[in-house]
Structure formats: structure tokens, C-alpha cells
C-alpha positions as CSV (number, residue, x, y, z in Angstrom):
1,X,14.4,-6.5,28.8
2,X,16.1,-3.7,31.1
3,X,16.6,0.1,29.2
4,X,20.1,0.1,30.7
5,X,21.1,-4.3,29.0
6,X,20.3,-1.7,25.2
7,X,23.1,-0.9,23.6
8,X,22.2,2.0,21.8
9,X,22.8,2.9,18.1
10,X,24.3,6.4,18.7
11,X,26.1,7.5,21.6
12,X,23.8,10.9,21.9
13,X,20.3,9.4,22.0
14,X,20.5,6.2,24.6
15,X,16.2,5.4,24.1
16,X,15.1,1.7,24.5
17,X,12.4,-0.3,25.6
18,X,11.9,-0.7,28.9
19,X,9.3,-4.2,28.3
20,X,10.0,-6.3,25.1
21,X,7.0,-8.6,25.6
22,X,7.8,-12.0,23.5
23,X,4.2,-13.5,23.0
24,X,2.8,-16.6,20.7
25,X,-0.4,-16.1,21.8
26,X,-3.5,-13.6,20.0
27,X,-5.6,-14.2,22.5
28,X,-2.8,-13.3,25.7
29,X,-1.8,-10.1,23.8
30,X,-5.9,-9.2,23.5
31,X,-5.7,-9.9,27.4
32,X,-2.9,-8.3,27.8
33,X,-4.4,-4.7,26.0
34,X,-7.4,-5.0,27.6
35,X,-5.9,-4.8,31.5
36,X,-2.9,-2.6,30.4
37,X,-4.4,0.1,33.0
38,X,-4.4,-2.7,35.6
39,X,0.0,-2.5,36.3
40,X,-1.0,-6.1,38.9
41,X,-2.3,-7.8,35.9
42,X,1.0,-6.5,33.7
43,X,2.9,-7.5,35.9
44,X,1.3,-11.1,36.0
45,X,0.7,-11.5,32.9
46,X,3.9,-10.9,31.2
47,X,6.5,-12.7,34.4
48,X,8.6,-9.8,33.8
49,X,10.1,-7.0,36.3
50,X,8.7,-3.7,35.6
51,X,11.3,-1.0,34.9
52,X,11.2,1.2,38.5
53,X,10.2,5.0,38.2
54,X,11.4,6.9,35.5
55,X,13.4,9.6,36.9
56,X,12.4,12.1,34.3
57,X,8.8,12.4,34.4
58,X,8.8,13.5,30.3
59,X,10.2,10.4,29.2
60,X,7.7,7.8,27.8
61,X,7.3,4.2,28.9
62,X,8.2,2.0,26.1
63,X,7.2,-1.1,25.5
64,X,8.2,-3.3,22.5
65,X,5.9,-6.8,20.7
66,X,7.7,-9.5,19.6
67,X,5.4,-11.8,17.8
68,X,6.8,-14.9,17.5
69,X,4.2,-16.4,15.0
70,X,4.9,-18.6,12.4
71,X,3.5,-17.2,8.8
72,X,1.0,-19.0,6.7
73,X,1.0,-19.5,2.9
74,X,-2.4,-20.1,1.4
75,X,-3.7,-20.0,-2.3
76,X,-6.5,-18.6,-3.6
77,X,-8.4,-20.8,-6.2
78,X,-7.5,-19.2,-9.3
79,X,-5.5,-15.5,-9.1
80,X,-2.8,-15.4,-7.0
81,X,-2.6,-15.9,-3.7
82,X,-2.1,-14.5,0.5
83,X,0.6,-14.1,2.6
84,X,-0.8,-14.4,6.5
85,X,2.0,-13.2,9.4
86,X,1.8,-12.6,12.3
87,X,2.4,-8.4,12.7
88,X,5.0,-8.2,14.7
89,X,7.4,-10.8,13.6
90,X,10.6,-10.4,13.7
91,X,13.4,-9.1,10.4
92,X,14.5,-13.1,11.0
93,X,11.6,-15.5,10.7
94,X,10.1,-13.2,8.6
95,X,13.4,-13.4,6.0
96,X,13.3,-17.2,6.2
97,X,9.5,-17.0,5.3
98,X,10.1,-15.2,2.5
99,X,13.0,-17.2,1.1
100,X,10.7,-20.2,1.7
101,X,8.6,-18.6,-0.8
102,X,10.8,-17.8,-3.3
103,X,11.6,-21.2,-3.2
104,X,8.4,-22.3,-4.2
105,X,8.5,-19.3,-6.9
106,X,6.4,-16.8,-5.2
107,X,7.6,-13.0,-3.4
108,X,5.7,-10.2,-2.4
109,X,7.9,-8.1,-4.1
110,X,7.9,-4.9,-1.1
111,X,11.4,-4.2,-0.3
112,X,11.8,-0.7,2.4
113,X,14.7,0.7,2.4
114,X,14.9,-0.5,6.0
115,X,13.9,-4.4,5.2
116,X,16.5,-5.5,7.4
117,X,15.3,-3.6,10.7
118,X,11.6,-3.4,10.1
119,X,8.6,-5.3,11.0
120,X,5.1,-6.4,9.0
121,X,3.4,-4.2,11.8
122,X,5.4,-1.5,11.4
123,X,5.4,-1.1,7.6
124,X,1.3,-1.5,8.2
125,X,1.8,1.5,11.1
126,X,3.3,4.1,9.2
127,X,2.0,3.3,5.8
128,X,5.4,1.9,4.1
129,X,6.7,2.0,0.2
130,X,9.1,-0.5,-1.3
131,X,11.5,0.5,-3.4
132,X,9.7,-2.0,-6.7
133,X,6.3,0.1,-5.9
134,X,6.1,0.8,-9.6
135,X,5.5,-2.4,-10.2
136,X,4.1,-4.5,-6.7
137,X,2.5,-1.1,-5.3
138,X,3.2,0.2,-1.6
139,X,1.9,-1.3,1.8
140,X,-1.8,-0.1,1.2
141,X,-2.1,-2.0,-2.2
142,X,-0.9,-5.2,-1.6
143,X,-2.6,-5.0,1.9
144,X,-5.8,-7.5,2.1
145,X,-6.6,-8.2,5.2
146,X,-5.2,-6.7,9.0
147,X,-5.7,-7.4,12.0
148,X,-5.7,-4.9,15.2
149,X,-5.7,-5.5,19.3
150,X,-7.3,-2.0,20.7
151,X,-8.0,-1.7,24.2
152,X,-11.6,-1.7,23.3
153,X,-11.9,-5.0,21.3
154,X,-9.9,-6.6,18.2
155,X,-10.4,-4.7,14.5
156,X,-10.8,-6.9,11.3
157,X,-12.9,-7.4,8.4
158,X,-14.8,-10.3,8.6
159,X,-14.2,-11.9,4.9
160,X,-11.1,-11.2,2.5
161,X,-12.5,-9.7,-0.7
162,X,-11.0,-7.4,-3.4
163,X,-13.0,-4.8,-3.0
164,X,-15.4,-3.8,-0.4
165,X,-18.3,-0.3,-0.2
166,X,-19.5,0.0,3.1
167,X,-18.4,3.0,4.1
168,X,-14.5,4.7,5.0
169,X,-12.3,2.0,4.9
170,X,-11.1,0.3,8.4
171,X,-7.7,-0.6,7.1
172,X,-7.0,3.4,6.5
173,X,-7.7,4.3,10.3
174,X,-5.0,1.1,10.6
175,X,-2.7,2.7,8.1
176,X,-0.6,5.3,9.6
177,X,-2.1,5.1,12.7
178,X,1.7,4.5,14.9
179,X,0.4,2.5,16.7
180,X,-1.5,5.1,18.6
181,X,-4.4,2.8,18.9
182,X,-3.1,-0.8,19.3
183,X,-1.1,-3.6,18.2
184,X,-1.4,-5.0,14.6
185,X,-0.9,-8.6,15.2
186,X,-2.1,-10.4,11.7
187,X,-1.4,-9.2,8.6
188,X,-2.3,-10.8,4.9
189,X,-0.6,-9.5,1.7
190,X,-0.4,-10.6,-2.0
191,X,1.3,-12.5,-3.0
192,X,3.5,-12.5,-6.9
193,X,5.4,-14.8,-8.9
194,X,8.2,-14.5,-8.5
195,X,10.2,-13.0,-11.7
196,X,11.9,-15.0,-13.6
197,X,14.4,-11.8,-14.2
198,X,15.9,-9.9,-12.9
199,X,18.1,-6.9,-14.4
200,X,20.3,-4.0,-13.1
201,X,21.0,-0.4,-15.1
202,X,21.7,2.9,-15.1
203,X,21.9,6.3,-17.6
204,X,23.9,8.9,-16.7
205,X,22.6,12.4,-17.9
206,X,24.2,15.8,-18.3
207,X,22.5,16.9,-14.9
208,X,19.8,16.6,-12.3
209,X,17.0,18.8,-13.9
210,X,17.1,17.2,-17.1
211,X,17.1,13.6,-15.5
212,X,14.2,14.7,-13.2
213,X,12.7,16.0,-17.1
214,X,13.5,12.0,-18.2
215,X,11.7,10.6,-15.0
216,X,8.6,12.8,-15.6
217,X,8.6,11.6,-18.8
218,X,8.6,7.7,-17.8
219,X,5.9,8.6,-15.5
220,X,4.0,9.9,-17.8
221,X,4.5,7.0,-20.2
222,X,3.3,4.6,-17.5
223,X,6.6,2.5,-18.2
224,X,9.0,2.7,-15.0
225,X,10.0,0.0,-14.5
226,X,10.7,-2.2,-11.1
227,X,12.6,0.5,-9.5
228,X,14.4,4.2,-10.9
229,X,16.2,6.3,-8.5
230,X,17.4,9.6,-9.6
231,X,20.4,11.0,-7.7
232,X,22.0,14.0,-7.8
233,X,25.6,15.1,-8.3
234,X,26.4,15.5,-4.8
235,X,25.2,11.5,-4.2
236,X,26.8,10.9,-7.5
237,X,30.2,11.6,-5.4
238,X,29.3,10.1,-3.0
239,X,28.6,6.9,-4.2
240,X,31.9,7.4,-6.4
241,X,34.2,7.7,-2.9
242,X,32.8,4.1,-1.7
243,X,33.9,2.2,-4.6
244,X,36.1,-0.3,-3.7
245,X,39.8,0.5,-4.6
246,X,42.4,-2.1,-6.9
247,X,41.0,-3.9,-9.0
248,X,42.9,-4.6,-12.6
249,X,44.6,-2.3,-14.9
250,X,42.9,-3.5,-17.3
251,X,39.3,-2.2,-15.5
252,X,41.1,1.2,-14.8
253,X,42.1,1.3,-18.4
254,X,37.9,0.9,-19.5
255,X,36.7,3.1,-17.0
256,X,39.3,6.5,-17.6
257,X,38.1,5.8,-21.1
258,X,34.4,6.2,-20.2
259,X,35.0,9.2,-18.0
260,X,37.6,10.9,-21.0
261,X,33.9,10.0,-23.7
262,X,31.3,11.6,-21.4
263,X,33.4,14.7,-20.0
264,X,35.2,15.2,-23.3
265,X,33.4,14.1,-26.5
266,X,29.4,14.1,-24.5
267,X,30.6,17.7,-23.0
268,X,29.4,15.6,-19.9
269,X,30.0,18.2,-16.5
270,X,31.8,16.1,-13.3
271,X,30.4,18.4,-11.5
272,X,26.7,18.5,-12.7
273,X,26.1,15.1,-13.5
274,X,23.4,13.0,-12.2
275,X,23.2,9.3,-12.3
276,X,19.8,7.2,-12.6
277,X,19.9,3.5,-11.0
278,X,17.4,0.7,-12.8
279,X,16.1,-2.2,-11.8
280,X,13.8,-4.1,-14.0
281,X,11.7,-7.6,-13.3
282,X,9.6,-10.1,-15.4
283,X,10.1,-12.3,-17.8
284,X,12.8,-12.4,-19.9
285,X,11.1,-10.5,-22.8
286,X,9.5,-7.8,-20.8
287,X,12.4,-7.4,-19.3
288,X,14.1,-6.8,-23.4
289,X,11.2,-4.5,-23.9
290,X,11.6,-2.6,-20.9
291,X,15.3,-2.1,-21.2
292,X,14.4,-1.0,-25.3
293,X,11.3,1.7,-23.9
294,X,13.6,3.5,-21.1
295,X,17.0,3.7,-23.4
296,X,14.9,5.0,-25.8
297,X,13.3,7.9,-23.6
298,X,16.3,8.5,-22.1
299,X,18.6,8.7,-25.2
300,X,16.1,11.5,-25.9
301,X,17.1,13.5,-22.8
302,X,20.8,13.1,-23.8
303,X,20.8,9.8,-20.6
304,X,23.9,7.5,-21.6
305,X,23.6,3.9,-20.3
306,X,26.3,3.2,-17.5
307,X,25.6,-0.7,-17.4
308,X,24.4,-2.9,-15.4
309,X,27.2,-3.0,-12.2
310,X,26.9,1.1,-11.2
311,X,23.1,0.0,-11.8
312,X,23.3,-2.6,-8.6
313,X,26.2,-0.6,-6.8
314,X,23.4,1.8,-6.7
315,X,20.5,-0.2,-5.6
316,X,22.1,-1.9,-3.0
317,X,24.3,1.4,-1.6
318,X,20.6,1.8,-0.1
319,X,20.7,-0.8,2.5
320,X,24.1,0.4,3.1
321,X,23.6,4.1,4.4
322,X,22.2,3.0,8.1
323,X,25.4,1.0,8.3
324,X,27.2,4.5,6.9
325,X,25.1,6.4,9.0
326,X,26.4,4.9,12.6
327,X,30.2,4.5,10.8
328,X,29.5,8.7,11.3
329,X,28.9,8.7,15.0
330,X,32.6,7.1,15.2
331,X,33.7,10.3,13.8
332,X,32.0,13.2,15.1
333,X,29.6,13.0,11.8
334,X,25.3,13.4,12.6
335,X,23.5,12.6,9.5
336,X,19.7,10.9,9.1
337,X,17.4,11.1,6.0
338,X,13.9,12.9,5.3
339,X,11.6,12.4,2.6
340,X,8.7,14.2,1.2
341,X,6.1,14.0,-1.8
342,X,5.9,16.9,-4.9
343,X,4.0,17.5,-7.7
344,X,6.2,17.3,-10.7
345,X,5.9,20.6,-11.6
346,X,7.7,21.3,-8.4
347,X,10.4,18.2,-7.5
348,X,13.9,20.7,-9.1
349,X,12.8,23.5,-7.0
350,X,12.0,21.8,-3.7
351,X,15.5,20.1,-4.0
352,X,17.6,23.2,-5.0
353,X,15.8,25.4,-2.2
354,X,16.0,22.2,0.3
355,X,19.5,21.8,-0.4
356,X,20.3,25.5,0.2
357,X,18.0,26.3,3.6
358,X,19.8,23.3,4.9
359,X,23.1,25.1,4.1
360,X,22.3,28.6,5.4
361,X,20.5,27.2,8.5
362,X,24.3,25.5,9.7
363,X,26.4,28.9,8.8
364,X,23.4,30.8,10.7
365,X,23.9,28.3,13.8
366,X,27.6,28.5,13.9
367,X,28.7,24.7,12.2
368,X,32.0,25.4,11.6
369,X,32.4,22.5,7.8
370,X,30.1,22.4,5.2
371,X,27.3,19.4,5.7
372,X,26.8,17.5,3.1
373,X,23.3,17.7,1.4
374,X,22.1,16.1,-1.4
375,X,18.4,14.3,-2.2
376,X,17.0,11.8,-4.9
377,X,14.0,11.2,-6.7
378,X,12.9,7.5,-5.9
379,X,8.8,6.5,-5.9
380,X,7.4,8.3,-8.9
381,X,3.6,8.8,-10.1
382,X,1.6,9.9,-12.5
383,X,1.0,13.1,-10.4
384,X,4.3,13.5,-8.6
385,X,7.2,11.2,-6.8
386,X,9.0,11.1,-3.6
387,X,12.5,13.0,-3.0
388,X,14.6,12.3,-0.5
389,X,17.5,14.3,0.6
390,X,20.7,13.1,3.0
391,X,21.9,15.6,5.5
392,X,24.5,14.9,8.0
393,X,27.5,18.0,9.6
394,X,30.9,17.1,11.5
395,X,30.1,18.4,15.5
396,X,33.6,17.8,16.7
397,X,33.8,20.6,19.0
398,X,29.4,21.5,19.0
399,X,28.1,20.6,22.9
400,X,24.3,20.4,21.7
401,X,24.7,18.9,18.1
402,X,21.5,16.9,18.6
403,X,19.8,20.5,19.3
404,X,21.3,22.3,16.2
405,X,20.5,18.7,14.3
406,X,16.6,19.7,15.2
407,X,16.7,23.3,14.2
408,X,18.4,22.7,10.9
409,X,15.9,19.6,9.9
410,X,12.7,21.8,11.3
411,X,14.0,25.0,8.7
412,X,14.6,21.8,5.8
413,X,11.0,20.8,6.7
414,X,9.9,24.3,6.7
415,X,11.1,24.8,3.1
416,X,9.8,21.4,2.1
417,X,6.5,22.5,2.6
418,X,6.7,25.9,1.8
419,X,7.6,24.3,-2.0
420,X,4.2,22.6,-2.0
421,X,6.3,19.4,-0.8
422,X,4.2,16.7,1.8
423,X,5.0,16.9,5.5
424,X,6.0,12.5,4.8
425,X,5.8,10.2,1.8
426,X,6.7,7.3,4.1
427,X,8.3,8.1,7.1
428,X,5.2,9.3,9.0
429,X,4.9,11.4,11.8
430,X,5.6,10.2,14.7
431,X,6.7,12.9,17.4
432,X,8.7,14.9,15.6
433,X,6.9,15.4,12.6
434,X,3.6,16.4,14.3
435,X,4.6,20.1,15.2
436,X,3.5,20.5,10.8
437,X,0.4,17.9,11.1
438,X,-2.3,20.6,12.1
439,X,-1.3,22.7,9.0
440,X,-1.2,19.7,7.1
441,X,-4.4,17.9,7.7
442,X,-6.7,21.1,8.9
443,X,-7.9,21.8,12.1
444,X,-10.7,19.3,11.3
445,X,-8.3,16.9,10.4
446,X,-6.9,16.2,13.7
447,X,-10.4,16.8,15.2
448,X,-11.1,13.5,13.5
449,X,-8.1,11.9,14.6
450,X,-8.2,12.1,18.2
451,X,-12.4,11.0,17.9
452,X,-10.9,8.3,16.2
453,X,-8.3,7.7,19.4
454,X,-11.4,8.3,21.5
455,X,-13.4,5.9,20.3
456,X,-10.4,3.0,20.5
457,X,-8.0,4.1,23.5
458,X,-10.2,5.9,25.7
459,X,-8.0,6.3,28.4
460,X,-4.8,6.5,25.8
461,X,-3.1,3.1,26.8
462,X,-1.3,3.7,23.4
463,X,-0.1,6.9,24.5
464,X,2.8,6.4,22.9
465,X,2.5,10.5,22.0
466,X,3.0,9.5,18.2
467,X,1.0,12.2,15.5
468,X,-1.4,13.4,18.5
């Protein structure tokens, strides 16, 4: 498929694959990877017309792999089971397989924000994290076995066992490799019983800092529900603006009473309010126990339950963000997200300082209108949390919006690192963030990555420019 035939998501950017490789055979792909240096083999093998030589020497030629394989479901003799799926399975095919699993009372539980647009191989290659990781874990926690085809051959373990002590885990060479070593062709994941009960909830806190303290206490007691996400006041206001108009007079009246109760009787400042959205999963008794415990802890931090509807709306808003971003492009609004992980004692400082850095840099660059700068605490751990930032600005009248955006986000990334945050929690490094990788993993760490690259792909066949 030629590049010009693919419509860009953003009018400012026109990147898309030079070639899309549809393949149903693992062995054909293996032959493809090992014979790629010979361009005549590539043309004969794929039966495609290679795009004419690019005019821009600095641009990479891109090849997209879509593995149209089937997902096979196997059951272990005693506990649980595993799902075996081709690595680059299309989203639609994966969705069908997941629905088939759900019909049999099973699930994976991995639910990233990008579920609609991502692939299974992409989850592995970027070390993805899901919104319900508190129960099901991140991708590295549910991965049983992975097969990757490289220019030097196939990498995979000889057995599927719960744990091995055989030197460094080869799975961790593949996880987060971002396509620079090979193609993920098959993945085995742990499966779990489908939860009998799913209940949403929400809690309003007087301030974001108090909400962070509450979420930290929940993490400390290790009683977090499937998902708990704390949004700051800016994101709360943004979410309220997206609520549908209309509704009955009675509902409007009740909503008005709730607002009066929070502001007049409880003394909450509407300009400081923060909200946590909750998702509980399990059997009915487990969910009831979780709800009771979470709301008891929240009450110790002046948290007030805000209902199931608000919780569900907040949870689903995450999936809507990508569409809102595309809509913004049509109205001269450039926006994107970035994330980090940070120790608990630095969460509030990092959030405040990064948002201030975003606004300050926009002012320095002459961006006329105040930017959107908002954050939320998402995945939680014993030692810290993932913090997600949304940032955007009106670029109407600006000649170089992408350049400006890059400068602003770079300033924000410097601020993240200065405040003790990581380079990335689950988005990965790619091309845009690799300039910070050396200071993140050390000179020796970079040399280790280069050594693996040289051993697996000495001719740089998978030279996508990520990481190194």
C-alpha cells in the first residue's frame, strides 16, 4: 500500500507506512526477515510494488506487519490457562477473540487506553500497562511466552512454565524493544475468570493533594480496586464541560442540590475539587468488601462518594480522548499526552511543577492563548504511581506549531526528570524521547542495548530509529 493512499490523522503530519505486509504464515515472515537485505527477494516475496525512492534522505521507510492469524485457547490442567495469539493481530480480530473468551467466562483483563488502536505485539514491544493492572497486572505480568523473529533467527523459550532461573530473562530483551530487534509473531497470555460483578464509583476530594494522600494510603494497604484514577481540577472541569446537555428537570434539580451540599455545607472550593474514578471487579461479595473499604479510607481524607454514573463517565472519557484530540486538530488545537512514574513523596510536587513549566514555556515562546495543562494519577504501586499529563494549545496563526509543541514538551520532560520522575511509565521511548535515554539508564546501559542490537541485528535491518 503506497504512503500517499493513507489519510493522515493530523493535518500537520503525513507519516504512514510505505508497505503493509499481510501475512498468515510464520515461516514466510521468518524468511522475509532473514532475506530483507536483498531487495529483489523482498519484491518477489511480497508481490508488492516498492515505493519509489524517497526524496527526503533523512526519512525512514516504514513497513507495517499485520498478522492475520487465529487466536487459540488452551487450558492448563488445574489453574487458569493461556491464550495464544499472533503478535500483530488486528484490533478487530483481537476484539472478536476477546468476546469469544468472555462468552466462555474468561478474560485477559489487560485494558490499555489505546485498546481500540493497538496490537498485541505492540503491547509487548512497548511494555504496555492497562487501566485495570491492579488486579490483572501489566503486560509483563500476564505474559507467559513470546516468539520474536529476528534477522538472526527466532527467539523463544522452549517451555511455558511459571518461572525460570536460566540467566537474564529473554522476555525482557523483547519487552520494550520497540521493534528494533525483530517482529513479535506469537504471544501467550495468562487468562482469568471473567468477573461476575463490575461496579463503577467515584469520590470527590477537597483538593488534588488530599486526593493523592488518599490514593497513596489505599496503595499502602494494598486494597486498590481494579482501577483507581485521580484527576486534577482542570481535568474535572474539562469532564464537566463534556457532559451531555438536557436531561430532566428533576435530575438538574438533584445535581444542583449536590453542588450546594459540596460547596456550602462541606466547604469544597469548585476551583480546587479533585475526583477519583473507581472500577470494582470480582464476585458480588468481593466487590461489596472493596467498596466498603475504599469508601472508609476515603472518608478519612474528607472524600465524599459521588456516584456510579460519574465513575463510569470518567472511566470511559479515557477512550474518548483520542477522538477529542483529532477533533481539536480541526479547530487549530494541538494536543497530546505524556506520562511518567514517580515515587509517592514526589507526586504532588511533580504534578504542580510540570504544569507550571508547561505554562511558562508557552508564554516564553509567544503562544497567545493559555494552554491546557492537566494531570491525573493512574496506576498505583507500593513505591509510587504513574502520572499522566494532557497538554495542548491553540496554534491558530502560528507558523510552526509542531516545532513549538516539541519545545514545550521537551521543557516538560526536563522538569519531569528534575523532579525524580521516569522517562516513561508505559508509552516507551521511541524517537522523540531517546535523547534522554542515556541519562536515564547510564552509559553502560546504552552500551548493553547496543550490544544486544549488534548481536541480533548486525545489519540494522530493523533500523526504525527507536531507542538508539
